[in-house]
N, CA, C and O atoms as a GROMACS GRO file, in nm:
protein
  424
    1UNK      N    1   2.301  -3.376   0.236
    1UNK     CA    2   2.261  -3.320   0.107
    1UNK      C    3   2.403  -3.300   0.024
    1UNK      O    4   2.494  -3.244   0.085
    2UNK      N    5   2.421  -3.336  -0.086
    2UNK     CA    6   2.536  -3.311  -0.166
    2UNK      C    7   2.507  -3.187  -0.247
    2UNK      O    8   2.401  -3.125  -0.246
    3UNK      N    9   2.628  -3.154  -0.324
    3UNK     CA   10   2.615  -3.034  -0.395
    3UNK      C   11   2.517  -3.033  -0.518
    3UNK      O   12   2.451  -2.937  -0.558
    4UNK      N   13   2.521  -3.160  -0.569
    4UNK     CA   14   2.432  -3.179  -0.673
    4UNK      C   15   2.276  -3.151  -0.642
    4UNK      O   16   2.198  -3.094  -0.718
    5UNK      N   17   2.250  -3.197  -0.529
    5UNK     CA   18   2.116  -3.176  -0.473
    5UNK      C   19   2.078  -3.026  -0.448
    5UNK      O   20   1.975  -2.968  -0.481
    6UNK      N   21   2.185  -2.980  -0.385
    6UNK     CA   22   2.179  -2.825  -0.363
    6UNK      C   23   2.158  -2.756  -0.487
    6UNK      O   24   2.072  -2.668  -0.499
    7UNK      N   25   2.233  -2.794  -0.577
    7UNK     CA   26   2.224  -2.702  -0.707
    7UNK      C   27   2.080  -2.726  -0.778
    7UNK      O   28   2.026  -2.637  -0.844
    8UNK      N   29   2.029  -2.841  -0.761
    8UNK     CA   30   1.893  -2.868  -0.838
    8UNK      C   31   1.772  -2.781  -0.758
    8UNK      O   32   1.681  -2.724  -0.818
    9UNK      N   33   1.790  -2.782  -0.621
    9UNK     CA   34   1.696  -2.697  -0.538
    9UNK      C   35   1.724  -2.547  -0.591
    9UNK      O   36   1.629  -2.483  -0.636
   10UNK      N   37   1.856  -2.489  -0.587
   10UNK     CA   38   1.846  -2.354  -0.652
   10UNK      C   39   1.784  -2.355  -0.785
   10UNK      O   40   1.702  -2.267  -0.813
   11UNK      N   41   1.814  -2.438  -0.862
   11UNK     CA   42   1.742  -2.434  -1.004
   11UNK      C   43   1.609  -2.430  -1.010
   11UNK      O   44   1.554  -2.362  -1.096
   12UNK      N   45   1.532  -2.510  -0.910
   12UNK     CA   46   1.397  -2.531  -0.899
   12UNK      C   47   1.355  -2.386  -0.845
   12UNK      O   48   1.265  -2.325  -0.902
   13UNK      N   49   1.415  -2.337  -0.742
   13UNK     CA   50   1.388  -2.210  -0.695
   13UNK      C   51   1.391  -2.074  -0.799
   13UNK      O   52   1.312  -1.980  -0.796
   14UNK      N   53   1.490  -2.092  -0.879
   14UNK     CA   54   1.476  -1.986  -0.984
   14UNK      C   55   1.375  -2.001  -1.075
   14UNK      O   56   1.319  -1.900  -1.118
   15UNK      N   57   1.339  -2.125  -1.116
   15UNK     CA   58   1.237  -2.145  -1.201
   15UNK      C   59   1.095  -2.106  -1.126
   15UNK      O   60   1.010  -2.046  -1.190
   16UNK      N   61   1.076  -2.136  -1.007
   16UNK     CA   62   0.950  -2.089  -0.920
   16UNK      C   63   0.953  -1.939  -0.951
   16UNK      O   64   0.858  -1.892  -1.014
   17UNK      N   65   1.055  -1.860  -0.912
   17UNK     CA   66   1.063  -1.714  -0.911
   17UNK      C   67   1.019  -1.659  -1.053
   17UNK      O   68   0.939  -1.566  -1.066
   18UNK      N   69   1.085  -1.731  -1.168
   18UNK     CA   70   1.053  -1.675  -1.288
   18UNK      C   71   0.896  -1.697  -1.318
   18UNK      O   72   0.837  -1.606  -1.377
   19UNK      N   73   0.834  -1.801  -1.284
   19UNK     CA   74   0.701  -1.833  -1.286
   19UNK      C   75   0.605  -1.738  -1.205
   19UNK      O   76   0.495  -1.700  -1.245
   20UNK      N   77   0.659  -1.708  -1.095
   20UNK     CA   78   0.585  -1.594  -0.994
   20UNK      C   79   0.584  -1.467  -1.070
   20UNK      O   80   0.482  -1.398  -1.075
   21UNK      N   81   0.703  -1.430  -1.137
   21UNK     CA   82   0.726  -1.296  -1.186
   21UNK      C   83   0.622  -1.291  -1.309
   21UNK      O   84   0.547  -1.196  -1.331
   22UNK      N   85   0.629  -1.398  -1.378
   22UNK     CA   86   0.525  -1.409  -1.508
   22UNK      C   87   0.378  -1.385  -1.461
   22UNK      O   88   0.304  -1.313  -1.528
   23UNK      N   89   0.332  -1.448  -1.340
   23UNK     CA   90   0.207  -1.429  -1.305
   23UNK      C   91   0.190  -1.301  -1.240
   23UNK      O   92   0.076  -1.257  -1.244
   24UNK      N   93   0.274  -1.234  -1.184
   24UNK     CA   94   0.279  -1.101  -1.132
   24UNK      C   95   0.224  -1.001  -1.255
   24UNK      O   96   0.155  -0.902  -1.229
   25UNK      N   97   0.256  -1.031  -1.370
   25UNK     CA   98   0.235  -0.925  -1.479
   25UNK      C   99   0.090  -0.928  -1.510
   25UNK      O  100   0.037  -0.830  -1.562
   26UNK      N  101   0.018  -1.041  -1.478
   26UNK     CA  102  -0.110  -1.068  -1.519
   26UNK      C  103  -0.206  -1.022  -1.388
   26UNK      O  104  -0.324  -0.999  -1.415
   27UNK      N  105  -0.168  -1.008  -1.259
   27UNK     CA  106  -0.275  -0.977  -1.166
   27UNK      C  107  -0.274  -0.828  -1.173
   27UNK      O  108  -0.189  -0.760  -1.231
   28UNK      N  109  -0.404  -0.772  -1.091
   28UNK     CA  110  -0.416  -0.641  -1.033
   28UNK      C  111  -0.462  -0.621  -0.913
   28UNK      O  112  -0.550  -0.697  -0.875
   29UNK      N  113  -0.424  -0.535  -0.841
   29UNK     CA  114  -0.488  -0.508  -0.710
   29UNK      C  115  -0.542  -0.363  -0.719
   29UNK      O  116  -0.499  -0.271  -0.789
   30UNK      N  117  -0.648  -0.363  -0.631
   30UNK     CA  118  -0.705  -0.231  -0.616
   30UNK      C  119  -0.733  -0.163  -0.481
   30UNK      O  120  -0.812  -0.217  -0.403
   31UNK      N  121  -0.678  -0.058  -0.454
   31UNK     CA  122  -0.682   0.004  -0.320
   31UNK      C  123  -0.784   0.109  -0.330
   31UNK      O  124  -0.818   0.153  -0.440
   32UNK      N  125  -0.842   0.156  -0.205
   32UNK     CA  126  -0.949   0.260  -0.211
   32UNK      C  127  -0.932   0.331  -0.091
   32UNK      O  128  -0.872   0.285   0.006
   33UNK      N  129  -0.992   0.461  -0.098
   33UNK     CA  130  -1.010   0.537   0.007
   33UNK      C  131  -1.132   0.636  -0.007
   33UNK      O  132  -1.194   0.649  -0.114
   34UNK      N  133  -1.161   0.700   0.099
   34UNK     CA  134  -1.302   0.785   0.116
   34UNK      C  135  -1.400   0.690   0.085
   34UNK      O  136  -1.480   0.715  -0.005
   35UNK      N  137  -1.406   0.576   0.151
   35UNK     CA  138  -1.527   0.494   0.140
   35UNK      C  139  -1.555   0.432  -0.012
   35UNK      O  140  -1.667   0.405  -0.054
   36UNK      N  141  -1.442   0.418  -0.078
   36UNK     CA  142  -1.454   0.375  -0.219
   36UNK      C  143  -1.479   0.468  -0.326
   36UNK      O  144  -1.487   0.442  -0.446
   37UNK      N  145  -1.490   0.589  -0.265
   37UNK     CA  146  -1.481   0.704  -0.368
   37UNK      C  147  -1.371   0.738  -0.462
   37UNK      O  148  -1.387   0.795  -0.569
   38UNK      N  149  -1.257   0.698  -0.412
   38UNK     CA  150  -1.121   0.696  -0.481
   38UNK      C  151  -1.062   0.560  -0.484
   38UNK      O  152  -1.032   0.508  -0.377
   39UNK      N  153  -1.039   0.487  -0.617
   39UNK     CA  154  -1.001   0.388  -0.619
   39UNK      C  155  -0.846   0.380  -0.715
   39UNK      O  156  -0.828   0.453  -0.813
   40UNK      N  157  -0.767   0.303  -0.677
   40UNK     CA  158  -0.644   0.302  -0.745
   40UNK      C  159  -0.602   0.161  -0.788
   40UNK      O  160  -0.603   0.071  -0.703
   41UNK      N  161  -0.569   0.139  -0.903
   41UNK     CA  162  -0.537  -0.028  -0.961
   41UNK      C  163  -0.396  -0.006  -0.998
   41UNK      O  164  -0.353   0.090  -1.062
   42UNK      N  165  -0.320  -0.118  -0.946
   42UNK     CA  166  -0.190  -0.130  -0.979
   42UNK      C  167  -0.164  -0.269  -1.034
   42UNK      O  168  -0.239  -0.360  -1.001
   43UNK      N  169  -0.063  -0.292  -1.116
   43UNK     CA  170  -0.010  -0.415  -1.176
   43UNK      C  171   0.044  -0.495  -1.055
   43UNK      O  172   0.064  -0.430  -0.952
   44UNK      N  173   0.069  -0.624  -1.056
   44UNK     CA  174   0.136  -0.702  -0.974
   44UNK      C  175   0.294  -0.649  -0.967
   44UNK      O  176   0.359  -0.663  -0.863
   45UNK      N  177   0.344  -0.594  -1.070
   45UNK     CA  178   0.475  -0.537  -1.085
   45UNK      C  179   0.486  -0.402  -1.015
   45UNK      O  180   0.595  -0.347  -0.997
   46UNK      N  181   0.353  -0.343  -0.972
   46UNK     CA  182   0.375  -0.200  -0.893
   46UNK      C  183   0.358  -0.098  -0.974
   46UNK      O  184   0.397   0.010  -0.930
   47UNK      N  185   0.300  -0.100  -1.104
   47UNK     CA  186   0.271  -0.013  -1.202
   47UNK      C  187   0.113   0.034  -1.175
   47UNK      O  188   0.019  -0.045  -1.169
   48UNK      N  189   0.104   0.186  -1.160
   48UNK     CA  190  -0.018   0.222  -1.126
   48UNK      C  191  -0.077   0.211  -1.270
   48UNK      O  192  -0.026   0.263  -1.370
   49UNK      N  193  -0.183   0.142  -1.268
   49UNK     CA  194  -0.263   0.125  -1.410
   49UNK      C  195  -0.384   0.233  -1.427
   49UNK      O  196  -0.399   0.290  -1.535
   50UNK      N  197  -0.471   0.260  -1.312
   50UNK     CA  198  -0.565   0.351  -1.327
   50UNK      C  199  -0.601   0.407  -1.194
   50UNK      O  200  -0.571   0.352  -1.088
   51UNK      N  201  -0.675   0.532  -1.206
   51UNK     CA  202  -0.740   0.600  -1.094
   51UNK      C  203  -0.861   0.620  -1.104
   51UNK      O  204  -0.892   0.681  -1.206
   52UNK      N  205  -0.959   0.586  -1.025
   52UNK     CA  206  -1.119   0.624  -1.060
   52UNK      C  207  -1.153   0.728  -0.943
   52UNK      O  208  -1.126   0.701  -0.826
   53UNK      N  209  -1.212   0.842  -0.978
   53UNK     CA  210  -1.280   0.926  -0.878
   53UNK      C  211  -1.418   0.927  -0.900
   53UNK      O  212  -1.473   0.909  -1.008
   54UNK      N  213  -1.473   0.949  -0.784
   54UNK     CA  214  -1.630   0.962  -0.774
   54UNK      C  215  -1.641   1.120  -0.826
   54UNK      O  216  -1.563   1.198  -0.771
   55UNK      N  217  -1.717   1.167  -0.910
   55UNK     CA  218  -1.757   1.268  -0.944
   55UNK      C  219  -1.779   1.392  -0.844
   55UNK      O  220  -1.751   1.509  -0.870
   56UNK      N  221  -1.835   1.343  -0.724
   56UNK     CA  222  -1.885   1.426  -0.623
   56UNK      C  223  -1.757   1.485  -0.555
   56UNK      O  224  -1.768   1.584  -0.483
   57UNK      N  225  -1.640   1.427  -0.576
   57UNK     CA  226  -1.520   1.466  -0.504
   57UNK      C  227  -1.449   1.588  -0.581
   57UNK      O  228  -1.360   1.652  -0.525
   58UNK      N  229  -1.494   1.619  -0.715
   58UNK     CA  230  -1.421   1.706  -0.778
   58UNK      C  231  -1.485   1.839  -0.742
   58UNK      O  232  -1.599   1.867  -0.778
   59UNK      N  233  -1.411   1.918  -0.674
   59UNK     CA  234  -1.462   2.061  -0.616
   59UNK      C  235  -1.339   2.136  -0.626
   59UNK      O  236  -1.243   2.089  -0.565
   60UNK      N  237  -1.322   2.246  -0.690
   60UNK     CA  238  -1.202   2.318  -0.703
   60UNK      C  239  -1.154   2.363  -0.559
   60UNK      O  240  -1.036   2.366  -0.526
   61UNK      N  241  -1.240   2.392  -0.489
   61UNK     CA  242  -1.210   2.423  -0.347
   61UNK      C  243  -1.166   2.316  -0.254
   61UNK      O  244  -1.139   2.340  -0.137
   62UNK      N  245  -1.161   2.213  -0.300
   62UNK     CA  246  -1.135   2.091  -0.208
   62UNK      C  247  -1.008   1.992  -0.266
   62UNK      O  248  -0.994   1.873  -0.238
   63UNK      N  249  -0.926   2.068  -0.348
   63UNK     CA  250  -0.848   1.990  -0.418
   63UNK      C  251  -0.735   1.923  -0.343
   63UNK      O  252  -0.670   1.830  -0.392
   64UNK      N  253  -0.713   1.972  -0.226
   64UNK     CA  254  -0.607   1.907  -0.123
   64UNK      C  255  -0.678   1.775  -0.079
   64UNK      O  256  -0.618   1.668  -0.080
   65UNK      N  257  -0.779   1.785  -0.050
   65UNK     CA  258  -0.856   1.650   0.009
   65UNK      C  259  -0.848   1.559  -0.094
   65UNK      O  260  -0.787   1.457  -0.064
   66UNK      N  261  -0.893   1.565  -0.210
   66UNK     CA  262  -0.876   1.476  -0.336
   66UNK      C  263  -0.755   1.429  -0.351
   66UNK      O  264  -0.741   1.309  -0.372
   67UNK      N  265  -0.647   1.513  -0.344
   67UNK     CA  266  -0.499   1.467  -0.343
   67UNK      C  267  -0.457   1.381  -0.251
   67UNK      O  268  -0.366   1.302  -0.276
   68UNK      N  269  -0.525   1.387  -0.122
   68UNK     CA  270  -0.492   1.302   0.000
   68UNK      C  271  -0.564   1.181  -0.032
   68UNK      O  272  -0.504   1.075  -0.018
   69UNK      N  273  -0.684   1.180  -0.072
   69UNK     CA  274  -0.753   1.057  -0.102
   69UNK      C  275  -0.671   0.962  -0.215
   69UNK      O  276  -0.656   0.842  -0.192
   70UNK      N  277  -0.624   1.020  -0.328
   70UNK     CA  278  -0.545   0.960  -0.430
   70UNK      C  279  -0.423   0.903  -0.360
   70UNK      O  280  -0.378   0.791  -0.387
   71UNK      N  281  -0.376   0.978  -0.274
   71UNK     CA  282  -0.245   0.916  -0.224
   71UNK      C  283  -0.278   0.788  -0.130
   71UNK      O  284  -0.206   0.688  -0.129
   72UNK      N  285  -0.396   0.800  -0.050
   72UNK     CA  286  -0.433   0.717   0.021
   72UNK      C  287  -0.484   0.583  -0.052
   72UNK      O  288  -0.467   0.473   0.001
   73UNK      N  289  -0.543   0.597  -0.167
   73UNK     CA  290  -0.589   0.488  -0.249
   73UNK      C  291  -0.476   0.408  -0.298
   73UNK      O  292  -0.484   0.286  -0.291
   74UNK      N  293  -0.359   0.470  -0.353
   74UNK     CA  294  -0.257   0.408  -0.397
   74UNK      C  295  -0.168   0.359  -0.299
   74UNK      O  296  -0.097   0.260  -0.317
   75UNK      N  297  -0.170   0.426  -0.196
   75UNK     CA  298  -0.090   0.334  -0.052
   75UNK      C  299  -0.151   0.219  -0.029
   75UNK      O  300  -0.085   0.119  -0.002
   76UNK      N  301  -0.290   0.216  -0.035
   76UNK     CA  302  -0.366   0.117   0.011
   76UNK      C  303  -0.365  -0.012  -0.110
   76UNK      O  304  -0.392  -0.128  -0.078
   77UNK      N  305  -0.337   0.021  -0.222
   77UNK     CA  306  -0.310  -0.082  -0.332
   77UNK      C  307  -0.173  -0.132  -0.307
   77UNK      O  308  -0.149  -0.253  -0.308
   78UNK      N  309  -0.081  -0.040  -0.285
   78UNK     CA  310   0.046  -0.090  -0.269
   78UNK      C  311   0.063  -0.180  -0.137
   78UNK      O  312   0.147  -0.270  -0.141
   79UNK      N  313   0.000  -0.162  -0.039
   79UNK     CA  314  -0.002  -0.249   0.081
   79UNK      C  315  -0.062  -0.387   0.037
   79UNK      O  316  -0.010  -0.494   0.071
   80UNK      N  317  -0.178  -0.379  -0.042
   80UNK     CA  318  -0.231  -0.489  -0.086
   80UNK      C  319  -0.143  -0.589  -0.170
   80UNK      O  320  -0.148  -0.712  -0.159
   81UNK      N  321  -0.070  -0.527  -0.246
   81UNK     CA  322   0.029  -0.589  -0.341
   81UNK      C  323   0.135  -0.650  -0.241
   81UNK      O  324   0.163  -0.770  -0.239
   82UNK      N  325   0.187  -0.560  -0.162
   82UNK     CA  326   0.295  -0.626  -0.068
   82UNK      C  327   0.246  -0.736  -0.010
   82UNK      O  328   0.322  -0.832   0.004
   83UNK      N  329   0.115  -0.745   0.033
   83UNK     CA  330   0.082  -0.865   0.105
   83UNK      C  331   0.086  -0.980   0.034
   83UNK      O  332   0.130  -1.085   0.079
   84UNK      N  333   0.025  -0.962  -0.116
   84UNK     CA  334  -0.003  -1.070  -0.177
   84UNK      C  335   0.142  -1.130  -0.231
   84UNK      O  336   0.158  -1.251  -0.248
   85UNK      N  337   0.236  -1.043  -0.254
   85UNK     CA  338   0.364  -1.096  -0.270
   85UNK      C  339   0.426  -1.158  -0.166
   85UNK      O  340   0.495  -1.256  -0.196
   86UNK      N  341   0.419  -1.122  -0.035
   86UNK     CA  342   0.461  -1.193   0.054
   86UNK      C  343   0.395  -1.347   0.096
   86UNK      O  344   0.455  -1.446   0.139
   87UNK      N  345   0.257  -1.329   0.070
   87UNK     CA  346   0.192  -1.474   0.076
   87UNK      C  347   0.236  -1.555  -0.048
   87UNK      O  348   0.260  -1.675  -0.029
   88UNK      N  349   0.252  -1.499  -0.185
   88UNK     CA  350   0.313  -1.603  -0.282
   88UNK      C  351   0.443  -1.638  -0.266
   88UNK      O  352   0.480  -1.750  -0.302
   89UNK      N  353   0.540  -1.541  -0.206
   89UNK     CA  354   0.678  -1.578  -0.189
   89UNK      C  355   0.676  -1.699  -0.065
   89UNK      O  356   0.742  -1.802  -0.068
   90UNK      N  357   0.603  -1.666   0.020
   90UNK     CA  358   0.607  -1.785   0.147
   90UNK      C  359   0.561  -1.906   0.080
   90UNK      O  360   0.614  -2.015   0.103
   91UNK      N  361   0.455  -1.890  -0.011
   91UNK     CA  362   0.406  -2.049  -0.059
   91UNK      C  363   0.517  -2.097  -0.155
   91UNK      O  364   0.540  -2.217  -0.165
   92UNK      N  365   0.582  -2.011  -0.221
   92UNK     CA  366   0.708  -2.056  -0.304
   92UNK      C  367   0.827  -2.129  -0.239
   92UNK      O  368   0.902  -2.212  -0.290
   93UNK      N  369   0.826  -2.077  -0.115
   93UNK     CA  370   0.947  -2.094  -0.042
   93UNK      C  371   0.906  -2.226   0.074
   93UNK      O  372   0.975  -2.274   0.164
   94UNK      N  373   0.797  -2.252   0.041
   94UNK     CA  374   0.751  -2.383   0.128
   94UNK      C  375   0.734  -2.346   0.260
   94UNK      O  376   0.773  -2.419   0.351
   95UNK      N  377   0.669  -2.220   0.283
   95UNK     CA  378   0.638  -2.183   0.425
   95UNK      C  379   0.743  -2.117   0.485
   95UNK      O  380   0.713  -2.055   0.587
   96UNK      N  381   0.872  -2.112   0.446
   96UNK     CA  382   0.962  -2.032   0.512
   96UNK      C  383   0.965  -1.873   0.492
   96UNK      O  384   0.982  -1.820   0.382
   97UNK      N  385   0.950  -1.815   0.593
   97UNK     CA  386   0.939  -1.663   0.571
   97UNK      C  387   1.066  -1.588   0.554
   97UNK      O  388   1.171  -1.622   0.609
   98UNK      N  389   1.054  -1.487   0.478
   98UNK     CA  390   1.160  -1.381   0.466
   98UNK      C  391   1.173  -1.294   0.579
   98UNK      O  392   1.081  -1.270   0.657
   99UNK      N  393   1.301  -1.243   0.588
   99UNK     CA  394   1.322  -1.168   0.698
   99UNK      C  395   1.243  -1.035   0.679
   99UNK      O  396   1.216  -0.997   0.566
  100UNK      N  397   1.207  -0.964   0.790
  100UNK     CA  398   1.094  -0.839   0.766
  100UNK      C  399   1.196  -0.702   0.680
  100UNK      O  400   1.306  -0.654   0.705
  101UNK      N  401   1.118  -0.682   0.599
  101UNK     CA  402   1.189  -0.574   0.526
  101UNK      C  403   1.250  -0.618   0.407
  101UNK      O  404   1.289  -0.534   0.326
  102UNK      N  405   1.265  -0.756   0.383
  102UNK     CA  406   1.336  -0.805   0.264
  102UNK      C  407   1.250  -0.775   0.140
  102UNK      O  408   1.131  -0.804   0.134
  103UNK      N  409   1.326  -0.712   0.036
  103UNK     CA  410   1.251  -0.677  -0.074
  103UNK      C  411   1.302  -0.787  -0.186
  103UNK      O  412   1.420  -0.819  -0.200
  104UNK      N  413   1.192  -0.841  -0.265
  104UNK     CA  414   1.227  -0.922  -0.377
  104UNK      C  415   1.283  -0.838  -0.490
  104UNK      O  416   1.256  -0.718  -0.491
  105UNK      N  417   1.364  -0.894  -0.592
  105UNK     CA  418   1.430  -0.832  -0.668
  105UNK      C  419   1.343  -0.801  -0.812
  105UNK      O  420   1.389  -0.815  -0.925
  106UNK      N  421   1.211  -0.758  -0.778
  106UNK     CA  422   1.124  -0.693  -0.896
  106UNK      C  423   1.026  -0.624  -0.833
  106UNK      O  424   0.942  -0.562  -0.899
   0.00000   0.00000   0.00000
């Protein structure tokens, strides 16, 4: 492989990354907790878009439970987003896996 071919491959990878970033702005993942009584939706970029609470959970005496359920729902959404990103990145890289813990620049 010569330097020209390598440069084309790098350019192709950059184009694919740009396209993937554009698609991420359009997706939404939803996490849940409490058997679906709390849901949290976030964009593909990791921005929290909305939180929904079942009205049965709103009890001033149980605020800590509700807080824990919100945190769990957001964490579930984040885990789903991370899995989606890993899958999309693997596809983009032709099946080549990234090292564990590697974070993409977005």
